[in-house]
DRENVEX-506202 format. One record per residue (C-alpha): residue in one letter; chain; residue number from 0; x, y, z. Coordinates in nm, 3 decimals, padded with zeros to 5 digits. Example, Ala and Ser with C-alpha at 12.3 -4.5 7.8 and 13.67 -1.06 7.14 Angstrom:
2
<code A, unit A, pos 0, c1 01.230, c2 -00.450, c3 00.780>
<code S, unit A, pos 1, c1 01.367, c2 -00.106, c3 00.714>
***
This chain:
359
<code M, unit A, pos 0, c1 05.698, c2 18.408, c3 06.632>
<code M, unit A, pos 1, c1 06.085, c2 18.332, c3 06.670>
<code V, unit A, pos 2, c1 06.197, c2 18.251, c3 07.007>
<code M, unit A, pos 3, c1 06.547, c2 18.214, c3 07.151>
<code R, unit A, pos 4, c1 06.591, c2 17.879, c3 07.392>
<code P, unit A, pos 5, c1 06.909, c2 17.691, c3 07.483>
<code I, unit A, pos 6, c1 06.990, c2 17.355, c3 07.288>
<code A, unit A, pos 7, c1 06.836, c2 17.016, c3 07.348>
<code M, unit A, pos 8, c1 06.975, c2 16.708, c3 07.200>
<code K, unit A, pos 9, c1 06.632, c2 16.682, c3 07.035>
<code D, unit A, pos 10, c1 06.762, c2 16.969, c3 06.784>
<code L, unit A, pos 11, c1 07.080, c2 16.765, c3 06.674>
<code D, unit A, pos 12, c1 06.928, c2 16.654, c3 06.323>
<code R, unit A, pos 13, c1 06.827, c2 17.037, c3 06.283>
<code L, unit A, pos 14, c1 07.168, c2 17.127, c3 06.402>
<code V, unit A, pos 15, c1 07.343, c2 16.956, c3 06.116>
<code E, unit A, pos 16, c1 07.106, c2 17.017, c3 05.858>
<code L, unit A, pos 17, c1 07.214, c2 17.363, c3 05.928>
<code A, unit A, pos 18, c1 07.614, c2 17.331, c3 05.954>
<code G, unit A, pos 19, c1 07.540, c2 17.172, c3 05.623>
<code M, unit A, pos 20, c1 07.425, c2 17.564, c3 05.472>
<code T, unit A, pos 21, c1 07.724, c2 17.698, c3 05.659>
<code G, unit A, pos 22, c1 07.974, c2 17.672, c3 05.378>
<code F, unit A, pos 23, c1 08.344, c2 17.694, c3 05.484>
<code G, unit A, pos 24, c1 08.517, c2 17.881, c3 05.771>
<code L, unit A, pos 25, c1 08.253, c2 17.915, c3 06.005>
<code T, unit A, pos 26, c1 08.477, c2 17.700, c3 06.267>
<code T, unit A, pos 27, c1 08.233, c2 17.600, c3 06.494>
<code L, unit A, pos 28, c1 07.979, c2 17.465, c3 06.337>
<code P, unit A, pos 29, c1 08.157, c2 17.166, c3 06.165>
<code K, unit A, pos 30, c1 07.948, c2 16.918, c3 05.935>
<code D, unit A, pos 31, c1 08.030, c2 16.644, c3 06.192>
<code P, unit A, pos 32, c1 07.726, c2 16.510, c3 06.375>
<code E, unit A, pos 33, c1 07.935, c2 16.336, c3 06.676>
<code F, unit A, pos 34, c1 08.121, c2 16.675, c3 06.732>
<code L, unit A, pos 35, c1 07.782, c2 16.865, c3 06.730>
<code R, unit A, pos 36, c1 07.630, c2 16.600, c3 06.946>
<code K, unit A, pos 37, c1 07.943, c2 16.669, c3 07.203>
<code R, unit A, pos 38, c1 07.875, c2 17.017, c3 07.163>
<code I, unit A, pos 39, c1 07.510, c2 17.004, c3 07.278>
<code Q, unit A, pos 40, c1 07.600, c2 16.786, c3 07.553>
<code E, unit A, pos 41, c1 07.873, c2 17.059, c3 07.656>
<code S, unit A, pos 42, c1 07.602, c2 17.335, c3 07.637>
<code E, unit A, pos 43, c1 07.351, c2 17.154, c3 07.842>
<code H, unit A, pos 44, c1 07.610, c2 17.067, c3 08.111>
<code A, unit A, pos 45, c1 07.698, c2 17.449, c3 08.105>
<code F, unit A, pos 46, c1 07.339, c2 17.567, c3 08.168>
<code E, unit A, pos 47, c1 07.291, c2 17.255, c3 08.438>
<code K, unit A, pos 48, c1 07.606, c2 17.390, c3 08.617>
<code M, unit A, pos 49, c1 07.622, c2 17.772, c3 08.613>
<code A, unit A, pos 50, c1 07.954, c2 17.779, c3 08.798>
<code D, unit A, pos 51, c1 08.026, c2 18.117, c3 09.065>
<code K, unit A, pos 52, c1 08.298, c2 18.230, c3 08.805>
<code P, unit A, pos 53, c1 08.395, c2 18.145, c3 08.397>
<code G, unit A, pos 54, c1 08.555, c2 17.863, c3 08.365>
<code G, unit A, pos 55, c1 08.531, c2 17.794, c3 07.980>
<code E, unit A, pos 56, c1 08.127, c2 17.687, c3 07.976>
<code A, unit A, pos 57, c1 08.001, c2 17.683, c3 07.620>
<code Y, unit A, pos 58, c1 07.640, c2 17.781, c3 07.622>
<code L, unit A, pos 59, c1 07.460, c2 17.743, c3 07.250>
<code F, unit A, pos 60, c1 07.108, c2 17.868, c3 07.191>
<code V, unit A, pos 61, c1 06.857, c2 17.792, c3 06.872>
<code M, unit A, pos 62, c1 06.611, c2 18.013, c3 06.720>
<code E, unit A, pos 63, c1 06.281, c2 17.845, c3 06.721>
<code D, unit A, pos 64, c1 05.991, c2 17.942, c3 06.476>
<code L, unit A, pos 65, c1 05.688, c2 17.867, c3 06.725>
<code T, unit A, pos 66, c1 05.437, c2 17.863, c3 06.439>
<code S, unit A, pos 67, c1 05.631, c2 17.575, c3 06.265>
<code G, unit A, pos 68, c1 05.842, c2 17.404, c3 06.550>
<code K, unit A, pos 69, c1 06.137, c2 17.424, c3 06.349>
<code V, unit A, pos 70, c1 06.468, c2 17.569, c3 06.435>
<code V, unit A, pos 71, c1 06.608, c2 17.790, c3 06.232>
<code G, unit A, pos 72, c1 06.914, c2 17.930, c3 06.366>
<code T, unit A, pos 73, c1 07.200, c2 17.910, c3 06.623>
<code C, unit A, pos 74, c1 07.452, c2 18.095, c3 06.826>
<code G, unit A, pos 75, c1 07.664, c2 18.038, c3 07.126>
<code V, unit A, pos 76, c1 07.869, c2 18.220, c3 07.350>
<code V, unit A, pos 77, c1 08.164, c2 18.066, c3 07.577>
<code S, unit A, pos 78, c1 08.250, c2 18.214, c3 07.905>
<code K, unit A, pos 79, c1 08.606, c2 18.215, c3 07.917>
<code V, unit A, pos 80, c1 08.870, c2 18.101, c3 07.635>
<code G, unit A, pos 81, c1 09.216, c2 17.963, c3 07.689>
<code G, unit A, pos 82, c1 09.309, c2 17.746, c3 07.983>
<code F, unit A, pos 83, c1 09.487, c2 17.410, c3 07.857>
<code E, unit A, pos 84, c1 09.385, c2 17.489, c3 07.490>
<code P, unit A, pos 85, c1 09.458, c2 17.858, c3 07.467>
<code F, unit A, pos 86, c1 09.316, c2 18.104, c3 07.221>
<code Y, unit A, pos 87, c1 09.494, c2 18.176, c3 06.926>
<code A, unit A, pos 88, c1 09.543, c2 18.493, c3 06.690>
<code Y, unit A, pos 89, c1 09.798, c2 18.683, c3 06.488>
<code R, unit A, pos 90, c1 09.852, c2 19.050, c3 06.648>
<code I, unit A, pos 91, c1 09.927, c2 19.299, c3 06.348>
<code E, unit A, pos 92, c1 10.205, c2 19.501, c3 06.472>
<code T, unit A, pos 93, c1 10.377, c2 19.841, c3 06.285>
<code S, unit A, pos 94, c1 10.745, c2 19.862, c3 06.301>
<code V, unit A, pos 95, c1 10.913, c2 20.195, c3 06.157>
<code H, unit A, pos 96, c1 11.215, c2 20.126, c3 05.896>
<code E, unit A, pos 97, c1 11.450, c2 20.460, c3 05.809>
<code S, unit A, pos 98, c1 11.723, c2 20.578, c3 05.597>
<code R, unit A, pos 99, c1 11.819, c2 20.886, c3 05.619>
<code M, unit A, pos 100, c1 12.070, c2 20.794, c3 05.340>
<code L, unit A, pos 101, c1 11.798, c2 20.697, c3 05.123>
<code N, unit A, pos 102, c1 11.581, c2 20.929, c3 05.280>
<code V, unit A, pos 103, c1 11.339, c2 20.626, c3 05.248>
<code R, unit A, pos 104, c1 11.072, c2 20.586, c3 05.522>
<code K, unit A, pos 105, c1 10.868, c2 20.259, c3 05.590>
<code E, unit A, pos 106, c1 10.608, c2 20.144, c3 05.847>
<code V, unit A, pos 107, c1 10.595, c2 19.778, c3 05.807>
<code Q, unit A, pos 108, c1 10.338, c2 19.547, c3 05.952>
<code T, unit A, pos 109, c1 10.402, c2 19.201, c3 06.092>
<code L, unit A, pos 110, c1 10.193, c2 18.916, c3 06.212>
<code H, unit A, pos 111, c1 10.310, c2 18.800, c3 06.574>
<code L, unit A, pos 112, c1 10.160, c2 18.469, c3 06.714>
<code V, unit A, pos 113, c1 09.957, c2 18.558, c3 07.053>
<code R, unit A, pos 114, c1 09.872, c2 18.260, c3 07.281>
<code E, unit A, pos 115, c1 09.594, c2 18.356, c3 07.533>
<code H, unit A, pos 116, c1 09.528, c2 18.133, c3 07.841>
<code N, unit A, pos 117, c1 09.330, c2 18.342, c3 08.065>
<code G, unit A, pos 118, c1 09.031, c2 18.465, c3 07.879>
<code P, unit A, pos 119, c1 08.808, c2 18.661, c3 07.744>
<code C, unit A, pos 120, c1 08.503, c2 18.528, c3 07.700>
<code E, unit A, pos 121, c1 08.386, c2 18.496, c3 07.285>
<code I, unit A, pos 122, c1 08.061, c2 18.528, c3 07.121>
<code G, unit A, pos 123, c1 08.016, c2 18.265, c3 06.792>
<code S, unit A, pos 124, c1 07.853, c2 17.999, c3 06.636>
<code L, unit A, pos 125, c1 07.618, c2 18.256, c3 06.461>
<code F, unit A, pos 126, c1 07.420, c2 18.098, c3 06.174>
<code L, unit A, pos 127, c1 07.032, c2 18.180, c3 06.051>
<code A, unit A, pos 128, c1 06.898, c2 17.979, c3 05.785>
<code P, unit A, pos 129, c1 06.825, c2 18.200, c3 05.447>
<code E, unit A, pos 130, c1 06.477, c2 18.173, c3 05.457>
<code A, unit A, pos 131, c1 06.473, c2 18.324, c3 05.822>
<code R, unit A, pos 132, c1 06.685, c2 18.634, c3 05.737>
<code R, unit A, pos 133, c1 06.392, c2 18.889, c3 05.770>
<code D, unit A, pos 134, c1 06.182, c2 19.103, c3 06.069>
<code G, unit A, pos 135, c1 06.475, c2 19.148, c3 06.272>
<code N, unit A, pos 136, c1 06.557, c2 18.802, c3 06.316>
<code G, unit A, pos 137, c1 06.929, c2 18.810, c3 06.271>
<code R, unit A, pos 138, c1 06.944, c2 19.094, c3 06.510>
<code L, unit A, pos 139, c1 06.748, c2 18.894, c3 06.780>
<code L, unit A, pos 140, c1 06.972, c2 18.589, c3 06.721>
<code S, unit A, pos 141, c1 07.287, c2 18.808, c3 06.772>
<code L, unit A, pos 142, c1 07.176, c2 19.005, c3 07.072>
<code S, unit A, pos 143, c1 06.987, c2 18.769, c3 07.262>
<code R, unit A, pos 144, c1 07.325, c2 18.649, c3 07.414>
<code F, unit A, pos 145, c1 07.356, c2 19.000, c3 07.541>
<code I, unit A, pos 146, c1 07.050, c2 18.994, c3 07.749>
<code F, unit A, pos 147, c1 07.136, c2 18.638, c3 07.883>
<code M, unit A, pos 148, c1 07.500, c2 18.785, c3 07.969>
<code A, unit A, pos 149, c1 07.344, c2 19.119, c3 08.136>
<code E, unit A, pos 150, c1 07.179, c2 18.870, c3 08.374>
<code H, unit A, pos 151, c1 07.458, c2 18.639, c3 08.453>
<code L, unit A, pos 152, c1 07.764, c2 18.876, c3 08.451>
<code R, unit A, pos 153, c1 07.952, c2 18.684, c3 08.706>
<code F, unit A, pos 154, c1 07.934, c2 18.393, c3 08.468>
<code F, unit A, pos 155, c1 08.167, c2 18.537, c3 08.222>
<code D, unit A, pos 156, c1 08.488, c2 18.733, c3 08.139>
<code P, unit A, pos 157, c1 08.488, c2 19.098, c3 08.143>
<code V, unit A, pos 158, c1 08.591, c2 19.110, c3 07.772>
<code V, unit A, pos 159, c1 08.381, c2 18.980, c3 07.505>
<code I, unit A, pos 160, c1 08.549, c2 18.944, c3 07.175>
<code A, unit A, pos 161, c1 08.398, c2 18.776, c3 06.816>
<code E, unit A, pos 162, c1 08.634, c2 18.597, c3 06.556>
<code M, unit A, pos 163, c1 08.457, c2 18.725, c3 06.239>
<code R, unit A, pos 164, c1 08.504, c2 18.488, c3 05.912>
<code G, unit A, pos 165, c1 08.745, c2 18.567, c3 05.680>
<code V, unit A, pos 166, c1 08.777, c2 18.539, c3 05.295>
<code V, unit A, pos 167, c1 08.715, c2 18.166, c3 05.183>
<code N, unit A, pos 168, c1 08.571, c2 18.080, c3 04.868>
<code E, unit A, pos 169, c1 08.282, c2 17.798, c3 04.790>
<code Q, unit A, pos 170, c1 08.554, c2 17.544, c3 04.737>
<code G, unit A, pos 171, c1 08.725, c2 17.595, c3 05.102>
<code R, unit A, pos 172, c1 09.011, c2 17.820, c3 04.937>
<code S, unit A, pos 173, c1 09.149, c2 18.048, c3 05.159>
<code P, unit A, pos 174, c1 09.414, c2 18.266, c3 05.021>
<code F, unit A, pos 175, c1 09.564, c2 18.386, c3 05.351>
<code W, unit A, pos 176, c1 09.600, c2 18.029, c3 05.449>
<code D, unit A, pos 177, c1 09.754, c2 17.913, c3 05.107>
<code A, unit A, pos 178, c1 10.012, c2 18.172, c3 05.144>
<code L, unit A, pos 179, c1 10.119, c2 18.110, c3 05.476>
<code G, unit A, pos 180, c1 09.954, c2 17.824, c3 05.687>
<code R, unit A, pos 181, c1 09.990, c2 17.564, c3 05.405>
<code H, unit A, pos 182, c1 10.361, c2 17.568, c3 05.411>
<code F, unit A, pos 183, c1 10.379, c2 17.484, c3 05.749>
<code F, unit A, pos 184, c1 10.127, c2 17.241, c3 05.824>
<code E, unit A, pos 185, c1 10.055, c2 17.074, c3 05.476>
<code I, unit A, pos 186, c1 09.692, c2 17.026, c3 05.508>
<code D, unit A, pos 187, c1 09.439, c2 17.226, c3 05.332>
<code F, unit A, pos 188, c1 09.211, c2 17.472, c3 05.461>
<code P, unit A, pos 189, c1 08.914, c2 17.301, c3 05.585>
<code K, unit A, pos 190, c1 09.079, c2 17.003, c3 05.706>
<code A, unit A, pos 191, c1 09.321, c2 17.287, c3 05.971>
<code D, unit A, pos 192, c1 08.982, c2 17.449, c3 06.039>
<code Y, unit A, pos 193, c1 08.761, c2 17.143, c3 06.148>
<code L, unit A, pos 194, c1 09.114, c2 17.059, c3 06.310>
<code S, unit A, pos 195, c1 09.139, c2 17.373, c3 06.497>
<code M, unit A, pos 196, c1 08.786, c2 17.249, c3 06.704>
<code V, unit A, pos 197, c1 08.864, c2 16.884, c3 06.783>
<code N, unit A, pos 198, c1 09.246, c2 16.940, c3 06.936>
<code K, unit A, pos 199, c1 09.450, c2 17.236, c3 06.930>
<code R, unit A, pos 200, c1 09.763, c2 17.074, c3 06.985>
<code F, unit A, pos 201, c1 09.859, c2 17.068, c3 06.645>
<code I, unit A, pos 202, c1 09.895, c2 17.466, c3 06.605>
<code A, unit A, pos 203, c1 10.138, c2 17.471, c3 06.897>
<code D, unit A, pos 204, c1 10.322, c2 17.197, c3 06.701>
<code L, unit A, pos 205, c1 10.392, c2 17.342, c3 06.406>
<code M, unit A, pos 206, c1 10.284, c2 17.738, c3 06.369>
<code P, unit A, pos 207, c1 10.573, c2 17.934, c3 06.322>
<code T, unit A, pos 208, c1 10.707, c2 18.180, c3 06.658>
<code H, unit A, pos 209, c1 10.861, c2 18.386, c3 06.486>
<code P, unit A, pos 210, c1 10.703, c2 18.740, c3 06.337>
<code I, unit A, pos 211, c1 10.564, c2 18.727, c3 05.968>
<code Y, unit A, pos 212, c1 10.665, c2 19.016, c3 05.744>
<code I, unit A, pos 213, c1 10.290, c2 19.116, c3 05.540>
<code P, unit A, pos 214, c1 10.481, c2 19.225, c3 05.281>
<code L, unit A, pos 215, c1 10.627, c2 18.965, c3 05.174>
<code L, unit A, pos 216, c1 10.294, c2 18.795, c3 05.171>
<code P, unit A, pos 217, c1 10.153, c2 18.736, c3 04.818>
<code V, unit A, pos 218, c1 09.906, c2 19.046, c3 04.712>
<code E, unit A, pos 219, c1 09.619, c2 18.836, c3 04.699>
<code A, unit A, pos 220, c1 09.681, c2 18.709, c3 05.080>
<code Q, unit A, pos 221, c1 09.742, c2 19.064, c3 05.175>
<code E, unit A, pos 222, c1 09.407, c2 19.217, c3 05.025>
<code V, unit A, pos 223, c1 09.205, c2 18.973, c3 05.278>
<code I, unit A, pos 224, c1 09.369, c2 19.025, c3 05.606>
<code G, unit A, pos 225, c1 09.105, c2 19.187, c3 05.807>
<code K, unit A, pos 226, c1 08.830, c2 19.109, c3 05.551>
<code V, unit A, pos 227, c1 08.535, c2 18.947, c3 05.653>
<code H, unit A, pos 228, c1 08.330, c2 18.680, c3 05.462>
<code E, unit A, pos 229, c1 08.030, c2 18.799, c3 05.248>
<code Q, unit A, pos 230, c1 07.800, c2 18.651, c3 05.445>
<code T, unit A, pos 231, c1 07.971, c2 18.762, c3 05.787>
<code R, unit A, pos 232, c1 07.901, c2 19.137, c3 05.655>
<code P, unit A, pos 233, c1 07.544, c2 19.193, c3 05.843>
<code A, unit A, pos 234, c1 07.675, c2 19.010, c3 06.151>
<code L, unit A, pos 235, c1 07.967, c2 19.252, c3 06.172>
<code R, unit A, pos 236, c1 07.745, c2 19.567, c3 06.130>
<code I, unit A, pos 237, c1 07.528, c2 19.452, c3 06.424>
<code L, unit A, pos 238, c1 07.849, c2 19.424, c3 06.618>
<code L, unit A, pos 239, c1 07.995, c2 19.744, c3 06.553>
<code S, unit A, pos 240, c1 07.662, c2 19.945, c3 06.634>
<code E, unit A, pos 241, c1 07.688, c2 19.722, c3 06.951>
<code G, unit A, pos 242, c1 08.008, c2 19.921, c3 07.024>
<code F, unit A, pos 243, c1 08.270, c2 19.637, c3 06.935>
<code R, unit A, pos 244, c1 08.568, c2 19.744, c3 06.744>
<code Y, unit A, pos 245, c1 08.843, c2 19.610, c3 06.598>
<code N, unit A, pos 246, c1 09.132, c2 19.514, c3 06.863>
<code G, unit A, pos 247, c1 09.421, c2 19.475, c3 06.609>
<code M, unit A, pos 248, c1 09.418, c2 19.088, c3 06.566>
<code V, unit A, pos 249, c1 09.307, c2 18.849, c3 06.303>
<code D, unit A, pos 250, c1 09.225, c2 18.484, c3 06.267>
<code I, unit A, pos 251, c1 09.570, c2 18.263, c3 06.238>
<code F, unit A, pos 252, c1 09.389, c2 18.066, c3 05.948>
<code E, unit A, pos 253, c1 09.185, c2 18.308, c3 05.704>
<code A, unit A, pos 254, c1 09.295, c2 18.636, c3 05.872>
<code G, unit A, pos 255, c1 08.931, c2 18.725, c3 05.968>
<code P, unit A, pos 256, c1 08.949, c2 19.062, c3 06.211>
<code V, unit A, pos 257, c1 08.860, c2 19.028, c3 06.549>
<code V, unit A, pos 258, c1 08.670, c2 19.264, c3 06.746>
<code S, unit A, pos 259, c1 08.595, c2 19.325, c3 07.109>
<code C, unit A, pos 260, c1 08.410, c2 19.469, c3 07.377>
<code A, unit A, pos 261, c1 08.395, c2 19.504, c3 07.741>
<code V, unit A, pos 262, c1 08.067, c2 19.339, c3 07.842>
<code T, unit A, pos 263, c1 07.909, c2 19.623, c3 08.020>
<code E, unit A, pos 264, c1 07.986, c2 19.834, c3 07.743>
<code V, unit A, pos 265, c1 07.826, c2 19.610, c3 07.509>
<code R, unit A, pos 266, c1 07.503, c2 19.825, c3 07.423>
<code T, unit A, pos 267, c1 07.256, c2 19.585, c3 07.484>
<code V, unit A, pos 268, c1 07.392, c2 19.505, c3 07.799>
<code K, unit A, pos 269, c1 07.460, c2 19.889, c3 07.917>
<code Q, unit A, pos 270, c1 07.061, c2 19.968, c3 07.802>
<code S, unit A, pos 271, c1 06.902, c2 19.646, c3 07.946>
<code R, unit A, pos 272, c1 06.648, c2 19.697, c3 08.233>
<code A, unit A, pos 273, c1 06.478, c2 19.456, c3 08.474>
<code A, unit A, pos 274, c1 06.149, c2 19.478, c3 08.577>
<code V, unit A, pos 275, c1 05.858, c2 19.286, c3 08.733>
<code V, unit A, pos 276, c1 05.560, c2 19.179, c3 08.473>
<code S, unit A, pos 277, c1 05.241, c2 19.303, c3 08.654>
<code R, unit A, pos 278, c1 05.047, c2 19.284, c3 08.350>
<code V, unit A, pos 279, c1 04.974, c2 19.067, c3 08.038>
<code I, unit A, pos 280, c1 04.781, c2 19.243, c3 07.841>
<code N, unit A, pos 281, c1 04.578, c2 19.108, c3 07.486>
<code E, unit A, pos 282, c1 04.554, c2 19.448, c3 07.303>
<code K, unit A, pos 283, c1 04.850, c2 19.613, c3 07.103>
<code I, unit A, pos 284, c1 05.154, c2 19.790, c3 07.319>
<code D, unit A, pos 285, c1 05.276, c2 20.105, c3 07.150>
<code S, unit A, pos 286, c1 05.642, c2 20.096, c3 07.245>
<code P, unit A, pos 287, c1 05.943, c2 20.051, c3 07.062>
<code V, unit A, pos 288, c1 06.048, c2 19.718, c3 06.966>
<code Y, unit A, pos 289, c1 06.250, c2 19.519, c3 07.207>
<code I, unit A, pos 290, c1 06.432, c2 19.189, c3 07.290>
<code I, unit A, pos 291, c1 06.255, c2 19.052, c3 07.613>
<code G, unit A, pos 292, c1 06.427, c2 18.793, c3 07.807>
<code N, unit A, pos 293, c1 06.316, c2 18.617, c3 08.074>
<code A, unit A, pos 294, c1 06.548, c2 18.607, c3 08.434>
<code R, unit A, pos 295, c1 06.580, c2 18.231, c3 08.456>
<code I, unit A, pos 296, c1 06.831, c2 17.994, c3 08.406>
<code D, unit A, pos 297, c1 06.588, c2 17.809, c3 08.141>
<code F, unit A, pos 298, c1 06.652, c2 18.099, c3 07.914>
<code R, unit A, pos 299, c1 06.388, c2 18.223, c3 07.635>
<code A, unit A, pos 300, c1 06.384, c2 18.574, c3 07.453>
<code C, unit A, pos 301, c1 06.166, c2 18.711, c3 07.141>
<code Q, unit A, pos 302, c1 06.077, c2 19.032, c3 06.995>
<code G, unit A, pos 303, c1 05.811, c2 19.253, c3 07.142>
<code N, unit A, pos 304, c1 05.642, c2 19.547, c3 07.294>
<code V, unit A, pos 305, c1 05.666, c2 19.661, c3 07.647>
<code A, unit A, pos 306, c1 05.450, c2 19.892, c3 07.863>
<code E, unit A, pos 307, c1 05.657, c2 20.069, c3 08.102>
<code L, unit A, pos 308, c1 05.444, c2 20.167, c3 08.386>
<code P, unit A, pos 309, c1 05.478, c2 20.423, c3 08.645>
<code D, unit A, pos 310, c1 05.592, c2 20.190, c3 08.926>
<code G, unit A, pos 311, c1 05.883, c2 20.056, c3 08.726>
<code S, unit A, pos 312, c1 05.698, c2 19.727, c3 08.655>
<code V, unit A, pos 313, c1 05.602, c2 19.658, c3 08.326>
<code G, unit A, pos 314, c1 05.310, c2 19.513, c3 08.075>
<code I, unit A, pos 315, c1 05.382, c2 19.276, c3 07.796>
<code N, unit A, pos 316, c1 05.186, c2 19.106, c3 07.536>
<code R, unit A, pos 317, c1 05.016, c2 18.776, c3 07.604>
<code L, unit A, pos 318, c1 05.181, c2 18.608, c3 07.321>
<code E, unit A, pos 319, c1 05.524, c2 18.699, c3 07.450>
<code A, unit A, pos 320, c1 05.446, c2 18.614, c3 07.792>
<code L, unit A, pos 321, c1 05.388, c2 18.258, c3 07.639>
<code A, unit A, pos 322, c1 05.701, c2 18.222, c3 07.443>
<code L, unit A, pos 323, c1 05.886, c2 18.331, c3 07.729>
<code S, unit A, pos 324, c1 05.716, c2 18.116, c3 07.987>
<code V, unit A, pos 325, c1 05.651, c2 18.428, c3 08.151>
<code R, unit A, pos 326, c1 05.344, c2 18.535, c3 08.448>
<code V, unit A, pos 327, c1 05.267, c2 18.803, c3 08.637>
<code G, unit A, pos 328, c1 05.503, c2 18.841, c3 08.914>
<code D, unit A, pos 329, c1 05.822, c2 18.705, c3 08.713>
<code R, unit A, pos 330, c1 06.120, c2 18.931, c3 08.592>
<code V, unit A, pos 331, c1 06.207, c2 19.010, c3 08.272>
<code R, unit A, pos 332, c1 06.511, c2 19.177, c3 08.117>
<code Y, unit A, pos 333, c1 06.450, c2 19.375, c3 07.775>
<code A, unit A, pos 334, c1 06.658, c2 19.644, c3 07.568>
<code T, unit A, pos 335, c1 06.591, c2 19.805, c3 07.235>
<code L, unit A, pos 336, c1 06.653, c2 19.577, c3 06.948>
<code R, unit A, pos 337, c1 06.800, c2 19.867, c3 06.764>
<code P, unit A, pos 338, c1 06.981, c2 20.142, c3 06.909>
<code P, unit A, pos 339, c1 06.778, c2 20.414, c3 06.983>
<code E, unit A, pos 340, c1 06.982, c2 20.672, c3 06.768>
<code P, unit A, pos 341, c1 07.219, c2 20.595, c3 06.481>
<code P, unit A, pos 342, c1 07.538, c2 20.478, c3 06.638>
<code E, unit A, pos 343, c1 07.859, c2 20.683, c3 06.568>
<code S, unit A, pos 344, c1 07.970, c2 20.633, c3 06.232>
<code A, unit A, pos 345, c1 08.164, c2 20.335, c3 06.172>
<code P, unit A, pos 346, c1 08.196, c2 20.178, c3 05.822>
<code E, unit A, pos 347, c1 08.395, c2 19.859, c3 05.805>
<code A, unit A, pos 348, c1 08.676, c2 20.002, c3 05.619>
<code A, unit A, pos 349, c1 08.746, c2 20.210, c3 05.970>
<code L, unit A, pos 350, c1 08.766, c2 19.893, c3 06.132>
<code I, unit A, pos 351, c1 09.114, c2 19.824, c3 06.033>
<code Q, unit A, pos 352, c1 09.266, c2 20.163, c3 05.957>
<code D, unit A, pos 353, c1 09.544, c2 20.104, c3 06.161>
<code V, unit A, pos 354, c1 09.640, c2 19.769, c3 05.988>
<code G, unit A, pos 355, c1 09.576, c2 19.930, c3 05.626>
<code Y, unit A, pos 356, c1 09.485, c2 19.602, c3 05.468>
<code G, unit A, pos 357, c1 09.171, c2 19.426, c3 05.388>
<code I, unit A, pos 358, c1 08.816, c2 19.562, c3 05.338>
***
């Protein structure tokens, strides 16, 4: 059985191993043991602190295979981005240029640098080891964060975003970065990507502030604007089914799309229910598959079945109760692992239909 829990310092060596599997472009999981150690420390402090309002706390979770005791995945959420280190993105805007004399009308897209100092919250750091990509584990890894957020809404900004990894090849080359960023920073994409996590000051120092006309970029760069990395497509599909939509912005380094949703409108948050466990059941429970989380700061979540009882309480299987460290009388929060009905069609091509580039 797989269980989600907060990361601990004992997980450092395995987190370093997972970071080594990610390839390029997963900014928040660099192949840097000391940086990852600091991330674990920040997460442990965030869980201990649990401030009354979001202040940039970074919560990091891992997925553990209880059978082997091996950590097979990780994901995270930052309560609020911005502050002294702003969140940077390019907002894509369209302007219309028309000449009656030439009978020409052109819609031209431009990139505008955005600096956000006051939110929103952000999910990221999602990676699942290849051998664990089965049995709904990827969906559990992604959506368990929303069970935690639903239980502790006051700790998070009201809007949540996700920067989807853009197109970067196995050698760390980004067509978008080569066409734009490299000319201003004079470093390669992997170096810029890493530095953006260590200290964003160099972005403010060197990033061009004037609009960038997309048609002036090489075709190879234009074609990847808003396009996601091949390994990121499953994560994008999950978020689209949860209600996330493209918000008109792309990453400043490799132009991956930024998607967003109001936290309370995220399907898992909106449809989740809280109930007291009144029964721990040995036999099989006939129900849909749920993500079940305990209601404590010492968070645990797993897949399982739930028996909804007439008095509003629930029964859960003994194995799930053990995985969640839950006893009779404890409260849990749960939501279906998958949407009860197929979501409204949202093909990836529609993600950036207003942009006209990528995917």
